[in-house]
Backbone as a printed PyTorch tensor [residue, N CA C, xyz], in Angstrom:
tensor([[[ 87.1280, 134.9860, 131.1000],
         [ 88.1380, 134.8590, 132.1720],
         [ 87.7590, 135.5150, 133.4860]],

        [[ 87.9230, 134.7300, 135.3330],
         [ 87.8240, 135.4890, 135.8010],
         [ 88.6870, 136.6670, 136.6060]],

        [[ 88.0250, 137.7630, 137.1080],
         [ 88.9440, 138.6540, 137.8130],
         [ 89.6750, 137.5660, 138.9270]],

        [[ 91.0120, 138.1630, 139.4620],
         [ 91.8330, 137.9490, 140.3670],
         [ 92.0690, 138.2490, 141.5860]],

        [[ 91.2000, 139.7400, 141.2400],
         [ 91.3620, 140.5790, 142.4240],
         [ 92.4580, 141.1120, 142.9650]],

        [[ 93.7070, 140.7500, 142.0400],
         [ 95.1390, 141.2980, 142.2010],
         [ 95.3840, 140.4870, 143.5520]],

        [[ 94.9230, 139.4520, 143.8060],
         [ 95.3600, 138.4040, 144.8120],
         [ 96.5360, 137.5660, 145.0420]],

        [[ 96.7720, 137.3440, 143.3660],
         [ 98.0230, 136.3070, 143.0100],
         [ 99.2420, 136.4950, 143.4570]],

        [[ 99.5820, 138.2530, 144.0200],
         [100.9710, 138.6890, 144.5930],
         [101.7630, 139.0870, 143.3080]],

        [[101.4220, 138.4760, 142.0270],
         [102.6800, 138.1870, 141.0650],
         [102.7980, 139.8360, 140.0510]],

        [[101.3480, 140.4440, 140.1260],
         [101.9530, 141.7770, 139.0700],
         [102.6360, 142.6430, 139.5270]],

        [[102.1990, 143.0270, 140.9770],
         [102.2140, 144.2480, 141.7660],
         [104.3200, 144.3040, 141.3560]],

        [[105.1830, 143.1850, 141.8340],
         [106.2430, 143.1030, 141.2650],
         [106.4270, 143.2140, 139.9500]],

        [[105.9610, 142.8970, 139.1870],
         [105.9210, 143.1160, 138.0700],
         [106.2840, 144.8100, 137.1730]],

        [[105.1330, 145.3020, 137.9300],
         [105.1010, 146.2830, 137.4560],
         [105.8340, 147.6160, 138.3280]],

        [[106.3330, 146.8030, 139.5940],
         [107.4900, 147.4070, 139.8510],
         [108.8230, 147.8310, 139.2760]],

        [[109.0440, 146.4500, 138.8560],
         [110.1660, 146.0990, 137.7700],
         [110.1020, 146.7190, 136.6030]],

        [[108.3740, 146.8480, 135.8620],
         [108.3910, 147.8300, 134.6180],
         [108.9040, 149.2410, 134.7500]],

        [[108.5560, 149.4020, 136.0060],
         [108.6500, 151.0400, 136.7340],
         [110.1050, 151.4850, 136.0540]],

        [[111.4040, 150.3040, 136.8390],
         [112.6110, 150.4670, 136.8310],
         [113.2150, 150.2030, 135.7730]],

        [[112.3290, 149.4100, 134.5560],
         [113.6520, 149.7700, 133.3260],
         [112.6720, 150.7680, 132.5540]],

        [[111.7220, 151.1370, 132.8540],
         [111.0970, 152.4890, 131.9650],
         [112.1680, 153.7060, 132.5700]],

        [[112.1050, 153.8880, 134.0620],
         [113.2340, 154.4950, 134.2210],
         [114.8900, 154.2320, 133.9990]],

        [[115.1240, 153.3010, 133.4340],
         [116.7110, 153.0990, 132.6500],
         [116.7380, 153.5400, 131.9280]],

        [[115.5130, 153.3310, 131.0160],
         [115.6690, 153.4570, 129.3410],
         [115.1670, 155.0560, 129.1630]],

        [[114.2420, 155.5660, 129.9630],
         [114.3980, 156.7870, 129.4810],
         [114.7730, 158.0610, 130.0230]],

        [[114.8200, 157.8140, 131.4520],
         [115.2200, 158.2800, 132.8120],
         [113.5800, 159.1150, 133.1970]],

        [[113.7260, 159.8710, 134.4070],
         [112.5900, 160.5030, 134.7920],
         [112.0970, 161.6400, 133.6910]],

        [[110.9670, 161.4130, 133.5350],
         [110.3770, 162.0970, 132.3400],
         [109.4070, 163.3910, 133.2770]],

        [[109.4470, 164.3700, 132.0280],
         [108.5020, 165.5670, 133.1190],
         [107.9110, 165.7580, 131.8980]],

        [[106.4190, 165.5450, 131.6550],
         [106.0260, 165.9580, 130.4300],
         [104.3540, 166.4210, 130.6530]],

        [[103.8090, 166.8240, 129.6730],
         [102.2380, 167.5220, 130.0360],
         [101.2770, 166.4470, 130.2070]],

        [[100.5370, 166.4340, 130.9170],
         [ 99.2710, 165.3570, 131.2410],
         [ 99.0650, 164.7990, 129.6430]],

        [[ 98.6260, 165.6550, 128.5710],
         [ 98.1780, 165.1160, 127.2570],
         [ 99.0990, 164.3390, 126.6410]],

        [[100.2690, 164.6240, 127.2240],
         [101.4720, 163.5150, 126.4420],
         [101.3380, 162.6200, 127.3270]],

        [[101.3020, 162.4260, 128.8580],
         [101.0400, 160.8990, 129.4150],
         [100.0020, 160.3320, 128.8600]],

        [[ 98.4480, 161.1260, 128.6620],
         [ 97.6340, 160.4200, 128.1610],
         [ 97.7760, 159.6680, 126.5520]],

        [[ 98.5920, 160.2490, 125.8840],
         [ 98.6680, 159.6900, 124.3100],
         [100.1270, 158.5900, 124.8400]],

        [[100.9350, 158.5860, 125.7060],
         [101.6760, 157.3380, 125.5170],
         [100.8070, 156.2700, 126.1340]],

        [[ 99.8870, 156.6920, 127.4040],
         [ 99.2340, 155.5900, 127.6480],
         [ 98.2000, 155.0390, 126.9960]],

        [[ 97.6500, 155.9360, 125.8590],
         [ 96.9470, 155.3500, 124.7930],
         [ 97.3970, 154.2980, 123.8530]],

        [[ 98.7990, 154.7910, 123.6010],
         [ 99.3600, 153.9660, 122.6040],
         [ 99.7560, 152.6860, 123.4490]],

        [[100.3780, 152.3040, 124.5150],
         [100.3440, 150.9210, 125.5130],
         [ 99.1240, 150.3590, 125.0170]],

        [[ 98.0540, 151.1010, 125.2750],
         [ 96.8720, 150.3230, 125.5450],
         [ 96.2650, 149.6060, 124.0320]],

        [[ 96.9170, 150.4570, 123.0610],
         [ 96.5950, 150.1750, 121.9820],
         [ 97.5390, 148.9330, 121.5140]],

        [[ 98.2180, 148.8910, 122.0830],
         [ 99.7440, 147.7760, 122.1130],
         [ 99.1130, 146.2750, 122.7100]],

        [[ 98.3490, 146.7270, 123.7980],
         [ 97.8170, 145.7290, 124.6140],
         [ 96.7220, 144.9780, 124.4340]],

        [[ 95.8350, 145.5930, 123.1950],
         [ 94.7410, 145.2550, 122.7700],
         [ 95.0060, 144.5460, 121.6190]],

        [[ 96.5600, 144.9860, 121.0740],
         [ 96.8930, 144.3810, 119.6450],
         [ 97.3630, 142.6300, 119.4730]],

        [[ 98.1310, 142.7020, 121.4140],
         [ 98.6070, 141.5690, 121.6100],
         [ 97.3800, 140.2610, 122.2460]],

        [[ 96.1380, 141.2640, 122.6880],
         [ 95.0630, 140.2040, 122.8730],
         [ 94.4590, 139.6580, 121.9130]],

        [[ 94.2360, 140.5030, 120.7570],
         [ 93.9520, 139.9350, 119.5970],
         [ 94.5020, 139.1430, 119.0570]],

        [[ 96.4490, 139.5140, 118.7730],
         [ 96.8710, 138.0580, 118.2850],
         [ 96.5690, 136.9800, 119.1930]],

        [[ 96.6390, 136.7130, 120.8250],
         [ 96.5630, 135.8160, 121.2310],
         [ 95.1330, 134.9890, 120.8640]],

        [[ 94.0290, 136.0040, 121.0000],
         [ 92.8650, 135.1500, 121.0840],
         [ 92.5240, 134.7360, 119.2840]],

        [[ 93.0310, 135.3190, 118.5540],
         [ 92.8260, 135.0990, 116.9370],
         [ 93.4950, 134.5480, 116.0270]],

        [[ 95.0110, 134.4040, 116.9730],
         [ 96.0480, 134.0110, 115.6730],
         [ 96.9440, 133.0950, 116.8490]],

        [[ 98.2780, 133.7060, 116.5020],
         [ 99.1750, 132.7750, 117.5710],
         [ 99.9630, 133.4470, 118.5050]],

        [[ 99.5260, 134.7520, 118.8390],
         [ 99.8590, 135.6920, 119.8830],
         [100.1410, 134.4340, 121.0230]],

        [[100.9520, 135.3370, 122.1300],
         [101.6490, 134.6410, 123.1680],
         [100.6740, 134.8350, 124.1920]],

        [[100.1590, 134.6810, 125.7190],
         [100.0530, 134.6740, 126.9290],
         [101.3580, 135.8670, 127.1080]],

        [[102.5730, 135.5050, 126.8370],
         [103.4710, 136.3190, 127.9970],
         [103.6140, 137.8360, 127.0550]],

        [[103.0690, 137.9700, 126.0550],
         [102.6870, 139.1370, 124.8960],
         [102.3050, 139.5800, 125.5220]],

        [[100.8830, 139.2880, 125.7770],
         [ 99.6230, 140.0070, 126.5770],
         [ 99.8660, 140.6120, 127.7070]],

        [[100.6190, 139.5530, 128.7340],
         [100.9060, 140.0420, 130.0640],
         [102.1630, 141.2230, 129.9900]],

        [[102.8720, 140.7740, 129.2410],
         [104.2600, 142.2680, 129.3680],
         [103.2360, 143.5950, 128.8900]],

        [[102.8470, 143.7160, 127.8200],
         [101.9530, 144.4830, 127.3630],
         [101.0580, 145.5820, 128.4160]],

        [[ 99.9650, 144.3590, 128.9750],
         [ 99.3260, 145.0550, 130.2000],
         [100.3030, 145.3690, 131.5920]],

        [[101.2490, 144.9320, 131.2230],
         [102.4460, 145.4480, 132.5090],
         [103.0820, 146.7960, 132.4770]],

        [[102.9900, 146.4720, 130.9900],
         [103.6160, 148.2490, 130.8890],
         [102.7190, 149.1070, 130.6880]],

        [[101.1260, 148.3010, 129.8910],
         [100.2410, 149.4130, 130.3140],
         [ 99.8720, 150.0280, 131.8140]],

        [[100.0510, 149.2760, 132.6980],
         [ 99.5610, 149.5860, 133.9400],
         [100.4890, 150.2370, 134.4930]],

        [[101.6710, 150.1400, 134.1990],
         [102.6450, 150.9750, 135.3030],
         [102.6720, 152.4170, 134.5910]],

        [[102.5090, 152.8020, 133.2230],
         [102.4280, 154.0980, 132.5100],
         [101.2320, 154.4740, 133.3030]],

        [[ 99.7040, 153.4180, 133.6740],
         [ 98.3850, 154.1900, 134.0960],
         [ 99.0230, 154.6220, 135.4030]],

        [[ 99.4820, 153.6450, 136.3130],
         [ 99.7290, 153.9450, 137.4910],
         [100.6060, 155.1450, 138.3070]],

        [[102.0930, 155.5920, 136.9870],
         [102.2050, 156.8550, 137.0160],
         [101.6250, 157.5730, 137.1340]],

        [[100.6240, 157.9010, 136.0820],
         [ 99.8170, 158.9160, 135.6670],
         [ 98.7030, 159.1060, 137.1150]],

        [[ 98.0840, 158.1870, 137.3960],
         [ 97.6940, 158.3420, 138.9160],
         [ 98.3660, 158.4370, 140.1710]],

        [[ 99.7900, 157.9780, 139.9160],
         [100.4310, 159.0650, 141.0420],
         [100.8850, 160.3680, 141.1210]],

        [[100.7750, 160.7370, 139.6950],
         [101.4150, 162.0410, 139.3620],
         [ 99.8290, 162.9400, 139.8790]],

        [[ 98.9470, 162.8220, 139.1790],
         [ 97.6170, 163.3600, 140.0640],
         [ 97.1950, 163.6410, 141.4770]],

        [[ 97.2790, 162.2150, 141.8710],
         [ 97.3360, 162.0710, 143.3510],
         [ 98.1300, 162.9540, 144.1690]],

        [[ 99.5540, 163.4040, 143.8040],
         [ 99.9670, 163.7770, 144.3820],
         [ 99.2640, 165.3490, 144.5690]],

        [[ 99.3520, 165.7450, 143.0240],
         [ 99.0330, 167.3320, 143.1410],
         [ 97.6590, 167.3850, 144.1230]],

        [[ 96.7970, 166.1860, 144.1800],
         [ 95.4330, 166.2290, 144.9660],
         [ 95.9100, 166.2560, 146.5360]],

        [[ 97.0600, 165.4710, 146.9810],
         [ 97.3040, 165.7130, 148.0970],
         [ 97.8450, 166.9490, 148.6770]],

        [[ 98.7370, 167.6680, 147.7450],
         [ 99.4350, 169.1340, 148.2040],
         [ 98.6490, 170.0220, 147.2550]],

        [[ 97.4250, 169.4340, 147.1210],
         [ 96.8510, 170.8060, 146.2400],
         [ 97.1190, 171.6930, 145.5920]],

        [[ 97.7280, 171.4740, 144.2680],
         [ 98.7370, 171.7460, 143.2620],
         [ 97.4170, 171.8830, 142.2170]],

        [[ 97.3260, 172.9700, 141.7540],
         [ 95.6410, 173.0030, 140.6720],
         [ 96.8520, 172.8790, 139.3240]],

        [[ 95.6400, 173.3710, 138.4060],
         [ 96.5570, 173.2250, 136.7500],
         [ 97.6150, 174.2330, 136.6880]],

        [[ 97.5980, 175.3990, 137.3690],
         [ 98.6260, 176.3020, 136.9180],
         [100.1510, 175.8740, 137.1200]],

        [[100.3160, 174.5960, 138.0010],
         [101.4260, 173.9860, 138.5580],
         [101.5970, 172.7370, 137.4710]],

        [[102.6180, 172.6270, 136.8840],
         [102.4530, 171.3910, 136.0130],
         [103.4590, 170.5280, 136.5310]]])
């Protein structure tokens, strides 16, 4: 599969919608960094399972896309939180 370089314009709105869905389901979360990592790892495992099901069984492309969007959304939230700390020069002492 060839990298489409995020040029289709389809996935960013999907990530934004998933972000809203997650907030509606879980509310605004305030977790320790390692908890966020655990959540992201769990999502990545679900993505791996969806790809395996698609590649070797009768899994659907829709399931792969859904899991990829969920994983991307959570990873972008982590990036945003750490980028905020970087931009505001907030160290480890401030969670």
